[in-house]
C-alpha positions as CSV (number, residue, x, y, z in Angstrom):
1,M,45.2,-32.6,-39.5
2,R,41.5,-33.4,-39.2
3,T,40.5,-30.5,-41.4
4,F,43.1,-31.5,-44.0
5,L,41.8,-35.1,-44.1
6,L,38.2,-33.9,-44.3
7,G,39.2,-31.8,-47.3
8,I,40.8,-34.7,-49.0
9,V,37.8,-36.9,-48.4
10,L,35.4,-34.3,-49.8
11,M,37.6,-33.7,-52.9
12,V,37.4,-37.4,-53.6
13,A,33.6,-37.4,-53.0
14,L,33.2,-34.4,-55.3
15,S,35.1,-36.2,-58.1
16,V,32.7,-39.1,-57.8
17,S,29.5,-37.0,-57.4
18,G,29.5,-34.6,-60.3
19,V,32.8,-33.4,-61.8
20,Y,33.2,-35.5,-64.9
21,A,35.8,-35.0,-67.6
22,Q,33.5,-32.8,-69.6
23,D,32.3,-30.9,-66.6
24,A,35.3,-29.6,-64.8
25,V,33.8,-26.3,-63.7
26,P,32.9,-26.4,-60.0
27,N,29.3,-26.0,-58.9
28,R,27.6,-26.9,-62.1
29,I,23.9,-27.8,-61.5
30,D,23.2,-29.1,-65.0
31,I,25.5,-32.2,-64.9
32,L,24.3,-35.4,-66.5
33,R,26.1,-38.6,-65.6
34,P,26.9,-41.1,-68.4
35,D,24.2,-43.4,-66.9
36,A,21.6,-40.7,-66.5
37,P,18.1,-42.0,-67.4
38,A,16.6,-40.7,-70.6
39,L,14.2,-38.0,-69.3
40,A,16.9,-36.4,-67.2
41,H,18.4,-34.9,-70.3
42,H,17.5,-31.2,-70.8
43,G,14.7,-30.2,-73.1
44,S,14.7,-28.0,-76.3
45,H,14.0,-24.7,-74.7
46,A,16.6,-22.1,-73.9
47,I,15.7,-20.6,-70.5
48,G,15.7,-17.3,-68.7
49,V,15.6,-16.5,-65.0
50,R,14.3,-13.5,-63.0
51,T,14.0,-12.6,-59.4
52,V,10.6,-11.5,-58.1
53,E,9.9,-9.7,-54.7
54,L,6.5,-10.3,-53.2
55,V,4.9,-9.1,-50.0
56,H,2.1,-11.0,-48.2
57,A,0.4,-8.3,-46.3
58,D,-1.1,-8.6,-42.8
59,Q,0.2,-12.0,-41.7
60,V,0.8,-13.3,-38.2
61,D,4.3,-12.6,-37.0
62,V,5.0,-15.9,-35.3
63,L,8.4,-14.8,-34.1
64,N,6.9,-11.9,-32.1
65,T,3.6,-13.4,-31.0
66,V,3.5,-14.7,-27.4
67,A,1.3,-17.7,-26.5
68,S,-2.0,-16.6,-25.0
69,G,-1.2,-13.0,-26.1
70,E,-2.6,-11.0,-29.0
71,N,-1.4,-12.0,-32.5
72,V,1.2,-9.6,-33.8
73,M,0.7,-8.8,-37.5
74,Y,3.3,-7.8,-40.2
75,D,3.8,-7.7,-43.9
76,R,5.7,-10.9,-44.9
77,S,8.3,-10.5,-47.6
78,L,9.2,-13.4,-50.0
79,T,11.8,-13.6,-52.7
80,V,11.0,-15.9,-55.6
81,E,13.2,-17.1,-58.4
82,V,11.4,-17.7,-61.7
83,W,12.7,-19.8,-64.6
84,Y,10.9,-19.8,-68.0
85,P,11.4,-20.8,-71.7
86,S,13.1,-17.9,-73.4
87,E,14.4,-16.4,-76.6
88,V,18.2,-16.7,-76.3
89,E,20.6,-16.4,-79.2
90,A,22.8,-19.4,-79.8
91,G,26.1,-19.1,-78.0
92,T,24.9,-16.8,-75.3
93,P,26.6,-17.9,-72.1
94,P,24.5,-18.7,-69.0
95,T,24.4,-16.2,-66.2
96,P,26.1,-17.5,-63.0
97,Y,24.1,-17.4,-59.8
98,T,26.4,-15.4,-57.6
99,N,26.6,-14.8,-53.8
100,V,24.2,-17.7,-53.1
101,S,24.1,-18.5,-49.4
102,T,24.9,-22.0,-48.2
103,R,24.3,-24.1,-45.1
104,D,27.5,-22.6,-43.7
105,V,26.3,-19.1,-43.2
106,T,29.9,-17.8,-43.3
107,L,30.3,-19.0,-47.0
108,T,28.5,-18.2,-50.2
109,T,28.8,-20.0,-53.5
110,T,28.5,-19.3,-57.2
111,L,26.4,-21.8,-59.2
112,I,26.6,-22.5,-62.9
113,G,23.6,-23.6,-64.8
114,R,21.9,-22.9,-68.1
115,A,19.7,-19.9,-67.5
116,V,20.3,-16.4,-68.8
117,R,19.4,-13.6,-66.5
118,D,16.4,-11.4,-67.6
119,A,16.2,-13.1,-71.0
120,Q,13.2,-12.4,-73.2
121,P,10.4,-14.9,-72.6
122,K,9.5,-17.2,-75.4
123,R,5.9,-16.6,-76.3
124,E,5.5,-19.4,-78.8
125,G,3.6,-22.3,-77.2
126,T,2.3,-20.2,-74.2
127,P,1.0,-20.5,-71.7
128,Y,3.3,-23.0,-70.0
129,P,2.2,-24.9,-66.9
130,L,3.4,-23.4,-63.6
131,I,5.5,-25.4,-61.1
132,I,6.2,-24.0,-57.6
133,I,9.2,-25.3,-55.6
134,S,9.5,-25.1,-51.8
135,H,12.8,-25.8,-50.0
136,G,13.6,-27.4,-46.6
137,Y,14.4,-25.9,-43.2
138,P,16.8,-24.3,-43.6
139,G,17.4,-23.9,-47.3
140,N,16.9,-21.4,-50.0
141,R,15.3,-20.9,-53.4
142,F,18.4,-22.3,-55.2
143,L,18.6,-25.7,-53.4
144,L,16.6,-27.4,-56.1
145,A,17.7,-25.2,-58.9
146,H,19.0,-28.2,-60.9
147,L,15.4,-29.5,-61.1
148,A,14.0,-26.0,-61.7
149,E,16.2,-25.4,-64.7
150,N,15.7,-28.9,-66.1
151,L,11.9,-28.5,-66.0
152,A,12.0,-25.1,-67.5
153,T,13.9,-26.4,-70.6
154,K,10.9,-28.7,-71.1
155,G,8.2,-26.1,-71.3
156,Y,7.3,-25.0,-67.7
157,V,7.5,-21.8,-65.8
158,V,9.1,-22.7,-62.5
159,A,9.0,-20.5,-59.4
160,S,11.1,-21.3,-56.3
161,I,10.5,-19.6,-53.0
162,D,12.8,-18.2,-50.3
163,H,10.7,-18.8,-47.2
164,T,11.2,-16.0,-44.7
165,D,12.4,-17.3,-41.3
166,S,13.5,-20.5,-43.0
167,I,16.5,-19.7,-45.1
168,Y,20.1,-20.2,-44.2
169,T,20.7,-16.6,-43.3
170,D,17.3,-16.1,-41.7
171,Q,16.5,-19.2,-39.7
172,G,13.8,-18.1,-37.3
173,A,11.7,-20.0,-34.8
174,F,10.3,-23.3,-36.2
175,G,6.8,-22.3,-35.5
176,S,6.9,-19.8,-38.3
177,T,7.8,-22.5,-40.8
178,L,5.0,-24.7,-39.4
179,L,2.5,-22.0,-40.1
180,N,3.7,-20.4,-43.2
181,R,4.8,-23.2,-45.5
182,S,1.4,-23.8,-47.0
183,L,0.3,-20.2,-46.7
184,D,3.4,-19.1,-48.6
185,Q,2.9,-21.7,-51.4
186,L,-0.7,-20.6,-51.9
187,F,0.2,-16.9,-51.8
188,V,2.9,-17.3,-54.4
189,L,0.5,-19.2,-56.6
190,N,-2.1,-16.4,-56.3
191,S,0.5,-13.7,-56.9
192,L,1.9,-15.3,-60.0
193,A,-1.6,-15.8,-61.3
194,E,-2.1,-12.0,-61.0
195,M,1.2,-11.4,-62.8
196,S,0.3,-13.9,-65.5
197,A,-3.0,-12.3,-66.3
198,S,-3.1,-10.9,-69.8
199,S,-3.8,-7.4,-68.5
200,S,-0.7,-7.4,-66.4
201,D,2.5,-5.5,-67.4
202,S,4.7,-8.2,-65.9
203,F,7.1,-10.3,-67.9
204,L,4.9,-13.2,-66.9
205,A,1.8,-11.8,-68.6
206,G,0.3,-14.6,-70.7
207,L,3.4,-16.8,-70.0
208,A,2.3,-19.1,-67.2
209,D,-0.9,-21.3,-67.1
210,T,-1.8,-20.8,-63.5
211,N,-4.8,-23.1,-63.9
212,T,-2.4,-26.0,-64.5
213,V,-0.1,-26.0,-61.6
214,G,2.4,-28.5,-60.1
215,M,4.0,-28.3,-56.6
216,I,7.3,-29.6,-55.5
217,G,8.3,-29.6,-51.8
218,Y,11.4,-31.0,-50.1
219,S,11.3,-31.8,-46.3
220,M,9.4,-28.8,-44.8
221,G,8.5,-27.8,-48.3
222,G,7.0,-31.3,-48.7
223,Y,5.2,-30.8,-45.3
224,G,3.6,-27.7,-46.8
225,V,2.7,-29.4,-50.1
226,V,1.0,-32.3,-48.3
227,N,-1.2,-29.8,-46.5
228,V,-1.9,-27.7,-49.6
229,I,-3.3,-30.6,-51.5
230,G,-5.6,-31.9,-48.8
231,G,-3.6,-33.4,-45.9
232,G,-5.2,-31.4,-43.0
233,Y,-3.2,-31.2,-39.7
234,T,-4.3,-33.2,-36.7
235,E,-6.0,-31.6,-33.7
236,A,-3.1,-32.7,-31.5
237,S,-0.5,-30.9,-33.7
238,V,-2.5,-27.7,-33.5
239,G,-1.9,-27.7,-29.8
240,Y,1.7,-28.6,-29.6
241,S,3.5,-26.3,-27.1
242,W,6.6,-26.2,-29.2
243,G,4.7,-25.5,-32.4
244,T,2.7,-22.4,-33.4
245,P,1.2,-20.2,-30.7
246,N,-2.5,-19.6,-30.1
247,G,-3.7,-22.6,-32.2
248,L,-2.8,-20.9,-35.4
249,L,-2.5,-24.2,-37.3
250,A,-6.3,-24.8,-36.8
251,Q,-6.9,-22.8,-40.0
252,R,-5.2,-25.7,-41.9
253,Q,-6.7,-28.5,-39.7
254,A,-8.5,-31.5,-41.1
255,G,-12.3,-31.1,-40.7
256,N,-12.2,-27.3,-40.7
257,P,-14.7,-26.3,-43.4
258,D,-12.7,-23.2,-44.3
259,Y,-9.6,-25.3,-44.8
260,E,-11.4,-27.8,-47.0
261,A,-12.9,-24.9,-49.0
262,S,-9.4,-23.5,-49.6
263,L,-8.2,-26.6,-51.4
264,D,-7.1,-25.3,-54.8
265,G,-8.3,-27.0,-58.0
266,R,-5.7,-25.3,-60.0
267,I,-3.1,-27.6,-58.5
268,K,-3.2,-30.7,-60.7
269,A,-0.1,-32.6,-59.5
270,A,2.5,-32.6,-56.7
271,I,5.9,-34.0,-55.8
272,A,6.8,-34.4,-52.1
273,I,10.5,-35.3,-51.4
274,G,11.1,-36.6,-47.9
275,P,8.1,-34.6,-46.5
276,W,8.5,-33.9,-42.8
277,G,5.7,-34.2,-40.2
278,M,4.2,-37.7,-40.1
279,E,6.4,-39.1,-37.3
280,S,5.7,-35.9,-35.3
281,G,1.9,-36.4,-35.4
282,F,0.9,-33.7,-37.9
283,W,-1.2,-36.1,-39.9
284,D,-3.2,-39.3,-39.3
285,A,-5.0,-41.7,-41.7
286,E,-8.3,-39.8,-41.5
287,G,-6.7,-36.4,-42.4
288,L,-4.7,-37.9,-45.3
289,K,-7.9,-39.1,-46.9
290,G,-8.4,-35.5,-48.0
291,I,-5.6,-35.8,-50.6
292,R,-7.0,-36.3,-54.0
293,T,-4.4,-34.7,-56.1
294,P,-2.0,-37.0,-58.0
295,I,1.3,-37.1,-56.1
296,L,4.7,-38.6,-56.5
297,F,6.6,-39.1,-53.2
298,M,10.4,-39.5,-53.2
299,A,12.4,-40.7,-50.2
300,G,15.4,-42.5,-48.9
301,S,14.7,-45.7,-47.0
302,L,16.9,-44.5,-44.2
303,D,15.6,-41.0,-43.9
304,N,16.9,-39.8,-40.6
305,V,14.9,-36.6,-40.5
306,S,11.4,-37.2,-41.8
307,G,11.4,-41.0,-41.3
308,Y,10.5,-43.6,-43.9
309,A,8.3,-46.5,-42.7
310,N,6.5,-44.1,-40.2
311,G,7.2,-41.1,-42.3
312,T,7.0,-40.7,-46.1
313,R,5.9,-44.3,-46.7
314,A,3.1,-43.9,-44.1
315,I,1.9,-40.7,-45.9
316,Y,1.9,-42.6,-49.2
317,E,0.0,-45.5,-47.8
318,A,-2.6,-43.4,-46.0
319,S,-3.3,-41.1,-49.1
320,V,-5.9,-43.6,-50.2
321,N,-8.0,-41.3,-52.3
322,A,-5.1,-40.1,-54.5
323,D,-3.4,-41.5,-57.6
324,R,0.0,-41.8,-56.0
325,Y,3.6,-43.0,-56.5
326,L,6.5,-43.7,-54.1
327,L,10.0,-43.7,-55.5
328,T,12.4,-45.1,-52.9
329,F,16.2,-44.7,-52.9
330,E,17.3,-47.8,-50.9
331,S,19.7,-47.0,-48.1
332,A,19.6,-43.2,-48.8
333,S,19.0,-40.7,-46.0
334,H,17.1,-37.4,-45.9
335,N,19.2,-35.8,-48.6
336,A,17.8,-38.1,-51.3
337,A,17.1,-36.5,-54.7
338,A,16.7,-32.9,-53.7
339,P,19.9,-30.8,-53.0
340,Y,22.4,-29.9,-55.7
341,P,25.9,-31.3,-55.1
342,V,28.0,-29.9,-52.3
343,P,29.4,-26.5,-53.2
344,H,33.0,-26.3,-54.0
345,E,33.5,-23.6,-51.4
346,L,32.5,-25.9,-48.6
347,V,35.0,-28.5,-50.0
348,T,38.0,-26.3,-50.2
349,T,37.5,-24.8,-46.7
350,G,36.7,-28.1,-45.0
351,S,33.4,-26.9,-43.8
352,E,31.4,-29.5,-41.9
353,S,28.2,-28.3,-43.5
354,Y,29.0,-30.5,-46.5
355,S,26.7,-33.1,-45.1
356,H,23.7,-30.9,-45.8
357,Y,24.2,-31.7,-49.5
358,M,25.5,-35.3,-49.6
359,D,24.3,-38.8,-48.9
360,P,26.5,-41.4,-47.2
361,V,25.7,-44.0,-49.9
362,W,24.3,-42.4,-53.0
363,D,26.0,-40.0,-55.5
364,T,24.2,-36.7,-55.5
365,V,24.3,-36.2,-59.2
366,R,22.9,-39.7,-59.8
367,M,20.0,-38.8,-57.5
368,N,19.5,-35.4,-59.1
369,N,19.3,-37.1,-62.6
370,I,16.8,-39.7,-61.3
371,A,14.7,-37.0,-59.8
372,Q,14.8,-35.0,-63.1
373,H,13.8,-38.1,-65.0
374,F,10.8,-38.9,-62.9
375,A,9.6,-35.3,-62.4
376,T,9.6,-35.0,-66.2
377,A,7.6,-38.2,-66.6
378,F,5.1,-37.4,-63.8
379,F,4.5,-33.7,-64.7
380,G,4.5,-34.6,-68.4
381,V,1.5,-37.0,-67.8
382,Y,-0.4,-34.9,-65.3
383,L,0.3,-31.3,-66.4
384,Q,1.2,-31.6,-70.1
385,E,-1.2,-34.5,-70.7
386,D,1.5,-36.4,-72.6
387,E,0.3,-40.0,-72.1
388,T,3.3,-41.4,-73.9
389,L,5.4,-40.6,-70.8
390,G,3.3,-43.0,-68.8
391,E,5.6,-45.9,-69.8
392,Y,8.3,-44.3,-67.6
393,L,6.1,-44.6,-64.6
394,N,4.5,-48.0,-65.2
395,V,7.5,-50.2,-64.4
396,T,8.6,-53.3,-62.5
397,E,8.4,-52.4,-58.8
398,Y,12.1,-53.1,-58.1
399,A,14.5,-52.1,-60.9
400,F,16.8,-55.0,-59.8
401,D,14.1,-57.4,-60.9
402,G,13.8,-56.0,-64.4
403,V,15.4,-57.9,-67.3
404,Y,17.6,-56.0,-69.6
405,D,17.4,-57.5,-73.1
406,V,18.0,-55.6,-76.3
407,D,18.8,-56.7,-79.9
408,A,21.9,-55.9,-81.9
409,E,20.5,-52.5,-82.8
410,G,19.8,-51.7,-79.1
411,N,16.0,-52.1,-79.4
412,P,14.2,-53.8,-76.5
413,T,13.1,-57.4,-77.1
414,D,9.9,-59.0,-75.9
415,A,11.8,-60.2,-72.9
416,H,12.9,-56.7,-71.9
417,T,11.3,-55.6,-68.6
418,Y,13.9,-53.1,-67.4
419,W,12.9,-49.6,-66.3
420,A,12.1,-47.5,-69.4
421,G,14.8,-45.0,-70.1
422,F,17.4,-46.6,-67.7
423,P,20.7,-48.0,-69.1
424,N,21.6,-51.5,-68.0
425,W,22.4,-51.8,-64.3
426,S,21.6,-48.1,-63.7
427,G,18.4,-48.7,-61.7
428,F,19.9,-50.7,-58.9
429,G,18.8,-49.5,-55.5
430,L,15.5,-48.0,-56.8
431,R,11.9,-49.0,-56.1
432,L,8.8,-47.4,-57.6
433,E,5.3,-48.2,-56.3
434,H,2.0,-47.0,-57.7
435,A,-1.5,-47.1,-56.1
436,L,-4.7,-45.9,-57.5
437,P,-7.4,-44.1,-55.5
438,A,-9.5,-46.5,-53.3
439,S,-12.6,-45.8,-55.4
440,E,-10.8,-47.1,-58.5
């Protein structure tokens, strides 16, 4: 009876959170609600997708390294999904993403989006800025596929990583994730830069501008992104007995000259969604002063994993040398904005892993659309240098306080202060803050 009732509840939730009259196919990741903000809508580019296999040679094998023992080394394999603008004939159906693992490791899913597998890259307008996506623990490279596809339609090459030891079907010791998140992100950037070089025989040759890079990280992916852009780890976290053995995190510690020298100027902007680590002591105010890259934080005000007041908000407030934004989903939990809607397969089987993809208060598709909107505005300003998109970021702090006032033709009047691009009432529950670097 309990499983039956759970199934009914989830079917109702699914009907609210993404399956609209025009979108009756399960597991679509490109759904737009009728009240989606303007920049959530897809761009003009058809898109292709390819899978790339990379190997990071001679890395520390955290799973087989014993504390106080000698570091065991191995070649670390990473699978990366790459979306890109492509030449696709009108009417070509998208290629489903099949056999995608889920939080319930006994179940796989098929996702339906817009990309065509192995489509010919579109060379007109190249090179396109590169965006790298990093999932949570556990997760996989498809967890934010809705955002990857959306950005690719707007003229980006987007690469999403399967982090070894941190995916649903390969969830190893947490210490591996602590060490490897930032290292994986930088390695993938360097690898894609090699593949994008004009002399390369890769499909990426000349396609991606790897000197104009954005990073997106969710949860542990956000933990890695914060470190990659200058948030050095604390001395205390380097020594945690439950963390990485042998002080391995010291290589990414605040104040380490080698770490500070490794900060990569190619990374021009970053988005961190519910970044983990602040409540657990991985950063402090002094270490976060090292962040100088423009960054947009997204978080639920009731984040039950990464924390909010002492978590994402604390990172935002302490990143005093960065041009930074904080988008808050009031009363949302850790799943705010990032995951695609709960897979149909979990619904029909009554799997309790549904909670990995849902929020108790917010509609997942609504959050996805809002994330797509603000990612488009933010990267449009900082990667594509489109200053006209700044109006979507410079808004009244609380959407609820905005005045919606348009004339008979629907044009905003002088009294209109509602969030740009948001239909009336659709911004309720949202807060967007902006702070400039302390020196400004």
